[in-house]
Z-matrix of the N, CA and C atoms (Angstrom, degrees):
N
C 1 1.442
C 2 1.523 1 107.99
N 3 1.311 2 116.57 1 135.57
C 4 1.459 3 120.91 2 -178.75
C 5 1.524 4 110.49 3 -73.00
N 6 1.328 5 114.76 4 156.70
C 7 1.464 6 120.80 5 -176.20
C 8 1.529 7 111.47 6 -60.57
N 9 1.326 8 117.58 7 -39.03
C 10 1.465 9 120.82 8 -179.43
C 11 1.530 10 110.52 9 -63.15
N 12 1.324 11 116.65 10 -40.69
C 13 1.462 12 120.54 11 -179.86
C 14 1.524 13 111.12 12 -70.15
N 15 1.323 14 116.27 13 -36.94
C 16 1.465 15 120.04 14 177.33
C 17 1.523 16 109.94 15 -64.15
N 18 1.329 17 115.95 16 -43.81
C 19 1.458 18 120.62 17 179.04
C 20 1.520 19 110.66 18 -61.36
N 21 1.319 20 116.41 19 -45.19
C 22 1.469 21 120.86 20 -179.41
C 23 1.528 22 110.92 21 -64.63
N 24 1.320 23 116.72 22 -39.56
C 25 1.461 24 121.50 23 178.03
C 26 1.528 25 110.54 24 -62.27
N 27 1.313 26 116.97 25 -42.51
C 28 1.469 27 121.06 26 178.47
C 29 1.526 28 111.08 27 -65.70
N 30 1.341 29 117.33 28 -38.46
C 31 1.464 30 120.33 29 177.74
C 32 1.527 31 110.79 30 -61.86
N 33 1.313 32 115.98 31 -42.71
C 34 1.464 33 120.42 32 -179.78
C 35 1.526 34 110.08 33 -67.93
N 36 1.337 35 117.62 34 -39.82
C 37 1.463 36 120.93 35 177.08
C 38 1.527 37 110.61 36 -60.84
N 39 1.326 38 116.29 37 -39.67
C 40 1.459 39 120.75 38 178.72
C 41 1.521 40 110.54 39 -64.87
N 42 1.339 41 116.89 40 -42.00
C 43 1.466 42 120.11 41 178.15
C 44 1.524 43 110.92 42 -61.75
N 45 1.322 44 116.92 43 -40.68
C 46 1.463 45 120.11 44 178.36
C 47 1.526 46 110.89 45 -64.91
N 48 1.321 47 116.76 46 -43.25
C 49 1.460 48 121.04 47 -178.30
C 50 1.527 49 111.73 48 -67.04
N 51 1.334 50 116.78 49 -36.24
C 52 1.461 51 121.27 50 -177.59
C 53 1.521 52 113.04 51 -89.66
N 54 1.324 53 117.27 52 -0.11
C 55 1.471 54 122.77 53 -177.20
C 56 1.529 55 110.73 54 58.02
N 57 1.327 56 116.06 55 36.13
C 58 1.459 57 121.10 56 177.94
C 59 1.523 58 109.58 57 -80.20
N 60 1.325 59 115.80 58 167.74
C 61 1.461 60 120.58 59 -178.67
C 62 1.528 61 110.33 60 -68.09
N 63 1.319 62 115.62 61 133.62
C 64 1.459 63 122.75 62 177.73
C 65 1.524 64 107.60 63 -97.06
N 66 1.325 65 116.75 64 128.27
C 67 1.460 66 120.77 65 -179.69
C 68 1.522 67 110.20 66 -96.96
N 69 1.324 68 115.15 67 167.04
C 70 1.465 69 119.09 68 177.38
C 71 1.526 70 110.35 69 -65.76
N 72 1.321 71 117.22 70 -28.68
C 73 1.466 72 120.64 71 176.55
C 74 1.523 73 110.56 72 -65.36
N 75 1.331 74 116.92 73 -36.84
C 76 1.464 75 120.53 74 176.43
C 77 1.525 76 110.55 75 -61.74
N 78 1.331 77 116.08 76 -42.86
C 79 1.466 78 120.62 77 179.73
C 80 1.527 79 109.97 78 -64.31
N 81 1.326 80 116.95 79 -43.19
C 82 1.466 81 120.69 80 179.54
C 83 1.524 82 111.15 81 -64.68
N 84 1.317 83 116.80 82 -42.25
C 85 1.469 84 120.32 83 179.03
C 86 1.525 85 111.15 84 -64.21
N 87 1.313 86 116.26 85 -39.68
C 88 1.460 87 119.64 86 178.96
C 89 1.521 88 110.51 87 -67.31
N 90 1.327 89 117.82 88 -37.32
C 91 1.469 90 121.16 89 177.24
C 92 1.527 91 110.23 90 -63.59
N 93 1.328 92 116.43 91 -39.20
C 94 1.461 93 120.39 92 178.56
C 95 1.534 94 110.50 93 -64.70
N 96 1.316 95 116.52 94 -42.22
C 97 1.460 96 120.39 95 179.36
C 98 1.527 97 110.27 96 -63.48
N 99 1.328 98 117.29 97 -40.13
C 100 1.470 99 120.76 98 178.88
C 101 1.520 100 110.66 99 -65.03
N 102 1.336 101 117.48 100 -39.09
C 103 1.468 102 119.85 101 178.35
C 104 1.522 103 111.56 102 -65.55
N 105 1.325 104 116.62 103 -39.70
C 106 1.461 105 120.15 104 -178.43
C 107 1.529 106 112.63 105 -78.07
N 108 1.326 107 116.30 106 -37.29
C 109 1.464 108 121.65 107 -176.00
C 110 1.533 109 108.68 108 -133.37
N 111 1.334 110 117.68 109 80.90
C 112 1.474 111 121.22 110 -172.47
C 113 1.532 112 114.16 111 -79.14
N 114 1.316 113 116.96 112 65.78
C 115 1.466 114 119.33 113 175.57
C 116 1.532 115 109.05 114 -92.02
N 117 1.304 116 116.46 115 162.18
C 118 1.466 117 120.61 116 179.95
C 119 1.524 118 111.31 117 -64.36
N 120 1.318 119 117.14 118 -33.85
C 121 1.462 120 120.89 119 179.25
C 122 1.526 121 109.98 120 -64.06
N 123 1.333 122 116.40 121 -45.37
C 124 1.461 123 120.00 122 -179.84
C 125 1.519 124 111.18 123 -67.03
N 126 1.330 125 116.93 124 -38.62
C 127 1.469 126 120.01 125 178.47
C 128 1.521 127 110.94 126 -64.57
N 129 1.313 128 116.69 127 -42.19
C 130 1.463 129 120.28 128 178.78
C 131 1.524 130 110.75 129 -64.53
N 132 1.309 131 116.05 130 -40.71
C 133 1.458 132 120.21 131 179.07
C 134 1.525 133 110.63 132 -65.95
N 135 1.332 134 116.73 133 -38.83
C 136 1.465 135 120.20 134 176.33
C 137 1.530 136 110.15 135 -60.85
N 138 1.319 137 117.18 136 -41.04
C 139 1.459 138 120.78 137 177.71
C 140 1.520 139 111.77 138 -60.69
N 141 1.321 140 116.74 139 -42.19
C 142 1.463 141 120.82 140 177.74
C 143 1.522 142 111.72 141 -64.50
N 144 1.334 143 115.81 142 -45.13
C 145 1.465 144 120.69 143 -177.77
C 146 1.526 145 110.63 144 -64.11
N 147 1.325 146 116.86 145 -48.25
C 148 1.463 147 118.91 146 -177.56
C 149 1.527 148 110.85 147 -68.76
N 150 1.327 149 117.47 148 -36.40
C 151 1.459 150 120.26 149 177.68
C 152 1.514 151 112.58 150 -64.04
N 153 1.322 152 116.05 151 -44.29
C 154 1.462 153 119.07 152 179.32
C 155 1.525 154 111.02 153 -66.87
N 156 1.331 155 117.00 154 -37.27
C 157 1.461 156 120.08 155 178.70
C 158 1.525 157 110.32 156 -63.99
N 159 1.319 158 117.86 157 -43.08
C 160 1.466 159 121.03 158 178.29
C 161 1.522 160 110.83 159 -64.52
N 162 1.318 161 117.55 160 -38.77
C 163 1.464 162 120.62 161 178.73
C 164 1.524 163 110.79 162 -64.49
N 165 1.324 164 116.71 163 -38.20
C 166 1.460 165 120.18 164 177.99
C 167 1.519 166 110.89 165 -66.10
N 168 1.336 167 117.04 166 -38.66
C 169 1.458 168 120.14 167 178.59
C 170 1.517 169 110.72 168 -65.43
N 171 1.337 170 116.86 169 -40.02
C 172 1.460 171 120.00 170 -179.28
C 173 1.525 172 111.30 171 -68.30
N 174 1.315 173 117.90 172 -31.41
C 175 1.461 174 120.55 173 176.55
C 176 1.520 175 110.59 174 -64.01
N 177 1.324 176 117.08 175 -40.23
C 178 1.458 177 120.06 176 -179.03
C 179 1.523 178 111.80 177 -74.70
N 180 1.330 179 117.13 178 -22.21
C 181 1.458 180 120.96 179 179.66
C 182 1.522 181 111.92 180 -95.52
N 183 1.333 182 117.46 181 16.11
C 184 1.456 183 120.91 182 -174.06
C 185 1.524 184 113.17 183 -71.96
N 186 1.318 185 119.11 184 -8.16
C 187 1.452 186 121.64 185 -179.89
C 188 1.521 187 109.60 186 -71.54
N 189 1.316 188 115.55 187 107.61
C 190 1.458 189 120.17 188 -179.83
C 191 1.523 190 109.37 189 -84.02
N 192 1.321 191 116.40 190 146.93
C 193 1.462 192 119.03 191 177.73
C 194 1.528 193 110.54 192 -69.81
N 195 1.323 194 115.01 193 149.92
C 196 1.459 195 119.94 194 179.18
C 197 1.519 196 109.89 195 -78.58
N 198 1.314 197 115.58 196 166.79
C 199 1.463 198 120.80 197 178.33
C 200 1.528 199 110.45 198 -63.35
N 201 1.331 200 116.26 199 -34.38
C 202 1.468 201 120.31 200 179.16
C 203 1.528 202 111.04 201 -66.25
N 204 1.337 203 116.69 202 -42.05
C 205 1.465 204 120.30 203 178.32
C 206 1.519 205 110.71 204 -64.27
N 207 1.307 206 116.54 205 -40.62
C 208 1.458 207 121.47 206 179.99
C 209 1.526 208 110.85 207 -65.63
N 210 1.327 209 116.46 208 -42.61
C 211 1.461 210 120.69 209 179.62
C 212 1.526 211 111.12 210 -67.08
N 213 1.333 212 117.51 211 -39.89
C 214 1.465 213 120.71 212 178.29
C 215 1.525 214 110.74 213 -63.90
N 216 1.317 215 117.31 214 -40.52
C 217 1.465 216 120.65 215 178.84
C 218 1.524 217 110.72 216 -67.55
N 219 1.338 218 116.93 217 -37.34
C 220 1.464 219 120.83 218 178.21
C 221 1.524 220 110.63 219 -64.67
N 222 1.338 221 116.60 220 -44.28
C 223 1.466 222 120.44 221 179.37
C 224 1.523 223 110.86 222 -64.60
N 225 1.323 224 117.28 223 -40.66
C 226 1.466 225 120.68 224 179.21
C 227 1.522 226 110.45 225 -64.45
N 228 1.321 227 117.13 226 -39.58
C 229 1.465 228 120.68 227 179.47
C 230 1.522 229 111.14 228 -69.69
N 231 1.332 230 116.85 229 -34.70
C 232 1.466 231 120.01 230 179.20
C 233 1.523 232 111.01 231 -73.12
N 234 1.329 233 117.18 232 -38.45
C 235 1.459 234 121.02 233 -178.15
C 236 1.521 235 112.02 234 -74.45
N 237 1.314 236 116.85 235 -38.02
C 238 1.461 237 121.49 236 -176.95
C 239 1.531 238 108.03 237 -138.01
N 240 1.328 239 117.77 238 85.73
C 241 1.473 240 120.34 239 -172.90
C 242 1.527 241 114.33 240 -78.06
N 243 1.327 242 115.66 241 61.37
C 244 1.462 243 119.33 242 174.31
C 245 1.527 244 108.67 243 -82.68
N 246 1.301 245 115.64 244 166.50
C 247 1.469 246 120.14 245 -179.96
C 248 1.526 247 110.99 246 -61.08
N 249 1.320 248 116.97 247 -39.32
C 250 1.463 249 120.52 248 -178.87
C 251 1.528 250 110.89 249 -64.95
N 252 1.338 251 117.29 250 -44.66
C 253 1.464 252 120.51 251 -179.73
C 254 1.522 253 111.67 252 -66.66
N 255 1.322 254 116.47 253 -42.53
C 256 1.462 255 120.03 254 179.48
C 257 1.528 256 111.36 255 -65.25
N 258 1.325 257 116.05 256 -39.04
C 259 1.464 258 120.51 257 178.42
C 260 1.522 259 110.93 258 -66.74
N 261 1.331 260 116.70 259 -42.56
C 262 1.462 261 120.53 260 178.82
C 263 1.526 262 110.67 261 -61.43
N 264 1.325 263 116.32 262 -43.49
C 265 1.468 264 120.10 263 178.92
C 266 1.528 265 111.09 264 -64.96
N 267 1.319 266 117.10 265 -44.59
C 268 1.466 267 120.36 266 -179.93
C 269 1.526 268 111.24 267 -62.94
N 270 1.320 269 116.67 268 -39.24
C 271 1.466 270 120.82 269 179.23
C 272 1.521 271 110.90 270 -64.75
N 273 1.343 272 116.42 271 -46.41
C 274 1.461 273 119.73 272 178.91
C 275 1.528 274 111.21 273 -63.47
N 276 1.305 275 116.23 274 -39.53
C 277 1.462 276 120.65 275 179.90
C 278 1.533 277 110.49 276 -63.75
N 279 1.319 278 116.44 277 -40.99
C 280 1.464 279 121.04 278 178.56
C 281 1.525 280 110.45 279 -66.16
N 282 1.332 281 116.64 280 -41.50
C 283 1.461 282 120.00 281 179.85
C 284 1.521 283 111.60 282 -66.32
N 285 1.328 284 115.67 283 -31.90
C 286 1.464 285 119.99 284 179.21
C 287 1.524 286 111.34 285 -74.95
N 288 1.315 287 116.69 286 -16.02
C 289 1.449 288 120.76 287 178.67
C 290 1.512 289 113.62 288 86.12
N 291 1.293 290 116.76 289 22.10
C 292 1.475 291 120.41 290 179.74
C 293 1.498 292 111.14 291 -95.51
């Protein structure tokens, strides 16, 4: 393993140990390490990194749309059923958990 990859692996391990924020670059770097050196340890670490990154993204997306926003999107989709309006309504509906 090259020194740069070892250094990057240690940085990611430190972030996991310290519960620091995982970036998408960390996930990409870990995927590259798994492709180059497919050991079970690296695969398990990749699973942890990608899982924590997804959890962080879901925390930031926790803002659910209000009933008023959902109703406005539904009315817009019913009045003008373009792909953009239908997609916007479907997205809001999914985010609301309906």
